[in-house]
C-alpha positions in Angstrom: 57.4 -100.3 19.0 55.5 -102.5 21.4 57.3 -103.9 24.5 55.9 -106.7 26.6 57.0 -106.7 30.2 57.0 -110.0 32.2 57.6 -110.1 36.0 56.9 -113.4 37.8 58.2 -112.4 41.2 55.8 -113.6 43.9 56.3 -110.5 46.1 56.4 -106.8 45.4 60.1 -106.1 45.7 63.0 -104.3 43.9 62.3 -105.7 40.5 58.6 -104.8 40.6 59.3 -101.3 41.9 61.9 -100.7 39.1 59.4 -102.0 36.5 56.8 -99.5 37.8 59.2 -96.6 37.4 60.4 -97.7 34.0 56.8 -98.2 32.7 55.8 -94.7 33.8 58.9 -93.1 32.2 58.5 -95.1 29.0 55.1 -93.7 28.6 56.8 -90.4 27.5 58.2 -92.2 24.4 56.4 -93.6 21.3 56.3 -97.0 22.9 53.3 -99.2 23.5 53.5 -101.4 26.5 51.9 -104.6 27.7 52.4 -106.3 31.1 52.1 -109.8 32.4 52.9 -110.0 36.2 52.3 -112.3 39.1 52.1 -109.9 42.1 48.7 -108.2 42.7 50.3 -105.1 44.3 52.5 -104.6 41.3 49.5 -105.1 39.0 47.4 -102.5 40.8 50.2 -99.9 40.9 50.9 -100.4 37.2 47.3 -99.9 36.4 47.2 -96.7 38.5 50.3 -95.1 37.2 51.1 -96.3 33.6 49.1 -96.4 30.4 49.3 -99.8 28.7 47.4 -103.0 28.2 47.4 -105.7 30.8 46.9 -109.5 31.1 45.3 -111.3 34.1 47.7 -112.3 37.0 49.7 -115.4 36.2 51.8 -117.9 38.2 53.7 -119.8 35.6 56.0 -118.9 32.7 54.0 -120.9 30.3 50.8 -119.0 31.1 52.7 -115.7 30.8 53.9 -116.8 27.4 50.4 -117.8 26.3 48.8 -114.5 27.4 51.4 -112.3 25.8 49.9 -110.6 22.7 51.7 -109.6 19.6 54.7 -107.5 20.6 58.0 -106.5 19.1 60.2 -107.3 22.1 59.8 -108.9 25.5 61.5 -107.4 28.5 62.0 -110.0 31.3 62.4 -108.5 34.8 63.2 -111.7 36.8 65.0 -115.0 36.1 61.8 -117.1 36.2 60.5 -115.1 33.2 63.3 -116.4 31.0 61.2 -119.5 30.3 58.5 -117.3 28.9 61.1 -115.5 26.7 62.5 -118.7 25.4 59.0 -119.8 24.3 58.3 -116.5 22.7 61.5 -116.5 20.6 61.2 -120.2 19.6 57.6 -120.2 18.6 56.9 -116.6 17.5 60.4 -115.2 16.8 60.0 -112.5 19.4 63.3 -111.4 20.8 63.8 -110.8 24.5 66.0 -108.8 26.9 66.5 -109.7 30.5 67.4 -107.5 33.5 69.8 -109.2 35.9 70.1 -107.8 39.4 72.1 -110.3 41.4 75.8 -110.8 42.1 75.1 -114.6 42.0 75.7 -116.0 38.5 72.8 -117.9 37.0 72.8 -121.7 37.2 75.5 -123.5 35.2 73.2 -126.1 33.7 72.8 -126.1 30.0 69.2 -124.9 29.7 69.9 -121.9 32.0 72.9 -120.9 30.0 71.0 -121.3 26.7 68.2 -119.0 27.9 70.7 -116.2 28.7 72.7 -116.8 25.5 69.6 -116.6 23.4 68.7 -113.3 24.9 69.2 -110.3 22.5 70.5 -108.3 25.5 71.2 -108.5 29.2 70.9 -105.4 31.3 73.0 -105.4 34.5 72.2 -103.0 37.4 75.8 -102.4 38.2 79.3 -102.8 36.8 79.9 -105.5 39.4 76.9 -107.5 38.0 78.1 -106.8 34.5 81.5 -108.5 35.1 79.8 -111.6 36.4 77.5 -111.8 33.4 80.3 -111.2 30.9 81.9 -114.3 32.2 78.7 -116.3 32.3 77.4 -115.4 28.8 80.3 -113.8 26.8 78.5 -113.9 23.5 75.4 -112.0 24.5 75.2 -108.1 24.2 75.4 -106.8 27.8 74.7 -103.3 29.1 75.1 -101.6 32.4 71.8 -99.9 33.2 71.5 -98.7 36.8 68.3 -98.9 38.8 66.4 -95.6 39.4 64.8 -93.8 42.2 62.2 -91.1 42.2 64.0 -87.8 42.4 61.3 -85.2 42.1 62.1 -83.7 45.5 63.7 -80.3 45.4 64.8 -79.8 49.0 65.3 -81.3 52.4 62.2 -83.0 53.7 60.2 -80.5 55.8 60.4 -82.5 59.0 62.7 -85.1 60.6 60.3 -85.0 63.5 57.0 -86.9 63.0 54.2 -87.9 65.4 55.5 -90.6 67.8 59.1 -89.4 67.5 60.8 -87.5 70.4 62.5 -84.3 69.5 65.9 -85.5 70.7 65.7 -88.8 68.9 68.3 -89.9 66.3 66.9 -92.6 63.9 69.1 -95.1 62.1 66.9 -96.5 59.4 67.0 -99.6 57.2 64.7 -100.8 54.5 64.8 -104.2 52.8 63.9 -107.8 52.7 64.6 -109.4 56.1 67.2 -111.9 54.8 70.1 -111.9 57.3 72.5 -113.8 55.2 72.2 -111.4 52.3 71.2 -108.1 53.9 73.1 -108.3 57.2 70.3 -107.2 59.5 71.9 -109.1 62.4 74.8 -106.6 62.3 72.2 -103.8 62.9 71.0 -105.6 66.0 74.5 -106.2 67.3 75.2 -102.5 66.9 71.9 -101.6 68.6 72.9 -103.8 71.6 76.1 -101.8 71.9 74.2 -98.5 71.8 71.3 -99.3 74.1 73.0 -98.0 77.3 75.8 -95.8 75.8 73.7 -93.8 73.4 70.1 -93.9 74.5 68.9 -91.2 72.0 69.7 -93.5 69.1 66.9 -95.7 67.8 67.1 -98.3 65.1 64.1 -98.9 62.7 64.1 -101.8 60.3 61.3 -101.7 57.7 60.5 -104.8 55.7 59.5 -108.4 55.9 61.0 -111.7 54.8 62.1 -115.2 55.8 64.1 -114.1 58.8 61.5 -111.7 60.3 60.5 -114.0 63.2 64.1 -114.7 64.1 65.1 -111.1 64.0 62.1 -110.0 66.1 63.0 -112.6 68.7 66.6 -111.3 68.8 65.4 -107.7 69.1 62.8 -108.5 71.8 65.1 -107.4 74.6 66.3 -104.2 72.8 64.2 -101.2 73.6 66.0 -99.1 71.0 65.0 -101.4 68.0 61.7 -101.4 66.1 60.9 -103.9 63.4 57.8 -102.6 61.6 57.2 -105.2 58.9 56.5 -103.9 55.4 55.0 -100.4 55.3 53.2 -99.0 52.2 54.1 -95.3 52.7 57.9 -95.4 52.7 58.1 -91.6 52.1 57.1 -90.9 55.7 59.5 -93.6 56.9 62.5 -92.0 55.1 61.5 -88.6 56.4 61.8 -89.8 60.0 65.3 -91.1 59.5 68.6 -89.3 60.2 70.9 -91.9 58.5 70.5 -95.0 56.4 72.4 -98.1 57.4 72.9 -100.8 54.7 75.3 -103.5 55.9 74.6 -105.8 52.9 76.7 -108.9 52.4 75.8 -109.2 48.7 75.3 -105.7 47.3 74.4 -105.8 43.6 73.3 -102.2 43.9 70.6 -101.4 46.6 67.6 -99.6 45.2 66.4 -98.9 48.8 69.7 -97.1 49.4 69.1 -95.0 46.3 65.7 -94.0 47.6 67.1 -93.1 51.0 69.7 -90.8 49.2 66.9 -89.0 47.5 65.7 -87.9 51.0 69.0 -86.3 51.9 70.0 -89.2 54.0 73.7 -89.9 54.6 74.6 -93.5 53.9 76.6 -96.0 56.0 77.0 -99.2 53.8 79.1 -102.1 53.0 82.0 -101.5 50.5 80.9 -104.5 48.3 79.5 -105.2 44.9 77.8 -102.3 43.2 77.4 -100.2 46.3 80.6 -98.1 45.9 79.5 -97.3 42.3 76.6 -95.3 43.9 78.0 -94.2 47.3 81.5 -92.8 47.2 83.3 -93.1 50.5 83.5 -89.7 52.3 81.2 -88.0 49.7 77.7 -89.4 50.0 78.4 -91.7 53.0 80.8 -93.9 54.7 81.7 -97.3 53.4 82.9 -100.2 55.7 84.1 -103.7 55.2 81.6 -106.5 55.0 80.7 -107.6 58.5 82.9 -104.8 60.0 80.7 -104.2 63.0 83.2 -101.8 64.7 83.5 -99.9 61.4 79.7 -99.5 61.0 79.5 -98.4 64.7 82.2 -95.8 64.4 80.7 -94.4 61.1 77.3 -94.1 62.8 78.8 -92.3 65.8 80.7 -89.9 63.5 77.5 -88.9 61.7 75.5 -88.8 64.9 77.9 -86.5 66.7 78.7 -84.1 63.8 75.7 -82.2 62.4 77.8 -80.6 59.7 79.1 -83.9 58.5 75.5 -85.2 58.5 74.3 -82.3 56.4 77.3 -82.4 53.9 76.9 -86.2 53.3 73.1 -85.9 53.1 73.2 -83.0 50.6 75.7 -84.9 48.4 73.6 -88.0 48.6 70.5 -86.1 47.3 72.5 -84.6 44.5 73.9 -88.0 43.6 70.5 -89.6 43.6 69.3 -87.1 41.0 71.7 -88.8 38.5 69.6 -92.0 38.8 66.3 -90.8 37.6 63.6 -93.0 36.0 63.9 -90.8 32.9 67.6 -91.7 32.6 66.8 -95.4 33.0 64.0 -95.2 30.4 66.2 -93.5 27.9 68.9 -96.1 28.3 66.4 -99.0 27.9 64.9 -97.4 24.9 68.3 -97.2 23.2 68.8 -100.9 23.9 65.3 -101.8 22.6 65.9 -99.9 19.4 69.3 -101.4 18.9 67.8 -104.9 19.2 64.9 -104.3 16.9 67.2 -102.7 14.3 69.1 -105.9 14.0 66.3 -108.3 14.6 67.1 -111.7 13.3 65.6 -115.2 13.0 66.6 -117.2 16.1 69.1 -120.0 15.7 68.4 -123.5 16.9 68.3 -124.0 20.6 71.9 -124.7 21.9 
């Protein structure tokens, strides 16, 4: 079996990180892999950590299609790659599967629907996403395959205290694209403003970049308890300096950064929306609050801040829960879908 991965995301984000973990885990199976990607960071990390053939970096779906060698199945990791998959199946009878990781349904126009309907499978990263795609493309085989996180850590990180951090500091961390309308980082700044005088030991650290970075930095410029670091390469050190992970997302398809945080024994405070409660169970791995419920998020943080036993119980449960979402589990589920598709490989019908 030879799988061709296509990822045309411009930036190295969640889909690229998941592809990296999947490719590494698939190397344990009798599967050949080829990759066509756009982002140079993703390309470098794939070359470092996975064994497969590779095409030059591409920008367009047509180029990605043209550079794809002979494969049995194409795995498309972003919506832009669907055009490549359509060309592959129309001209070379190569079937394709697409991973959908958004709570937003794809466009309603005929071509977009056709590209999803012609897929031999759609993998959804949560049950919440699956429900949306069942309504959008009811005739396509659809599976729920959760994202993964690296879970090779066997205990609590050795230190919550790192150089540059005071011993008495309590760090509320957040990792993600700085997109306020989706991720809700403005809520974090509102909470930080409430804490700045009342709880001076608490510091808020936002790691990531994105379209709202400038606006958020301007809003935080008068808050001494807030740091916006930009994107950092070594997230392991960042997670190890945190005491709790705050994820006030407004559109939570799943939250791979939240999963990673859980694998570092971090209790979670997050929105009770989308696929998030499928991962974090209220009162077990963290505390879930209503979307935009600033008071709820604030009270949850204060509860975890003031109760070390609660913090440890939630953090230990989060670590145990994260172990259920390993790259090996994700690779096994995708391999099952790959084989199912190839077992019933058919000649494509005419384009709808």
